[in-house]
N, C-alpha and C positions, 0 to 999 in steps of 0.2 A: 824624426823629432818634429813635433808641431810647434806652432808659435808659443804655446803655453807649456812647452816641454813635457807634454803628456802623450803617451802612446796608448792607443786602444787596440788590443789584439782580438777581442771578441765583443759583441754587443752587450752581453750580460755575463757576469762572472760571479759564481757562487763559491764561497770558501767555507769550509767546515771550521767551526771554532770549537775550542775546548772550554768547557765550563768548569772552573775550579775556584774554590773558596769565595764564591759570590761574584766572580768577574769572568768575563769572556777573554780568552787568549786567542790571538790571531797570528798565524804563521806568516812571517814577513822576511824576505831576503833583503838585507841591508848591505849594499856594496858587494853583493854576491854571497853573503854569509846568512844562513837561516837562523832567525831568532824568533821567540814568541813574545808578542807585545800584548799588554792589556788594552782592550778597546775602551778608550776613555774620552767620551765626548766633552767632559769637563776640563780636560787638559788643553792648554792653548797650543803647545808644541809637541813634537815628538821628543821624547825624553829617554836617554839611556844612562846607565850608571857608568862610573869611571872604569869598572871592570870591562864592559863591552868596548869602550873607547880604546882602552889599552890593548885589548885583543885585536881589534880592527887595525890599529896602528902597527902592531907586531906582524900581522899578516899582510901588511902592505896595502890594506884596503882603505886606509885613512892616511892622508899625507899632511905635512905641516901646513900646506896651502889651504886645507879644508878647515882649519881653525881660524875663526873670524872675529874673536873677541870674547868678552865676558858679558853676562847679563844677570840681573837680579830677578828672581821669580818667587812667587809664593806657592806653597804647597797646600794640600787640602785642609791642613790645620791652621793655615794663615801665617805660618812661619815664613820669614824671608830668608832665602839662601842665595848664594852666588853660584853660578854655573858657567860653563864655557859654551859659547855658541859655535856650532860647526855646520858645515854643509855636507849632507849625505848625497853623494853623487847619483845613487840609484836606489830606489825603494821599489820592490816588486811584491805585490799581493796577488796571488793567483797569476793571471795573465795580464795584469795591468801594471804599468811601470810609471813611476814619477821620477823625474830627474831634478837634481839640485834643490833638495828640500832642506830648509833650515831645521836644526834640532838643537837640543840642549843636553850637554853632558852634566849630570848631577855629580857633585864632588862627594860621592858616597859610594862605596863599593857594592852595597846591597840594595841600592835604589831600584824600584821596579821599572821595567821598560814600558813606556806609555805611548800609545798611538793617539796623538792629539789632533787638534784642529788644523795645525799647519799642513798636515797631509790630508786629513779627511775632507777639508773644504775644497781641495783640488780634485777630488774624485767626483764631485757633483752629487747625484742621487745615490743614497745608500739605504738599503732596507735590511732589517734584522728579522730573522725567523727564529724566535725563541724556542718553539717546539722542536725544530730540527737542528738547532744550534748552528745556523748558517747566516752568513752575511753576504749580501749581493750588492755588487757595484754595477750600476747601470750607466 
């Protein structure tokens, strides 16, 4: 674990993304559980639905200590909603790991999973290859 809680296992890391319904889905391990997130540079935080939060809690991958309060956020339509702030102990994309990343649980069972700036900014340089549907973390 480095000073910024960021571990780099390889110099460059390419991940295959799925293109579906106009968005890219990125496979991410959240506290050891594989989930597909929408790559969303417009989202400020990582965001998961109540469904995923309940699942992670039931699997022992989210503890009461990981819940750190509530927050208001606005969605793409400008609507203001209340969510629950949590700490995700580990997020792994390919061979890159982030620790202790703040995320928001949206109080909606069907909300999309969004990979937002709270994680993306910690990765440094990111490039997208639209032709090959790949994202590279350098």
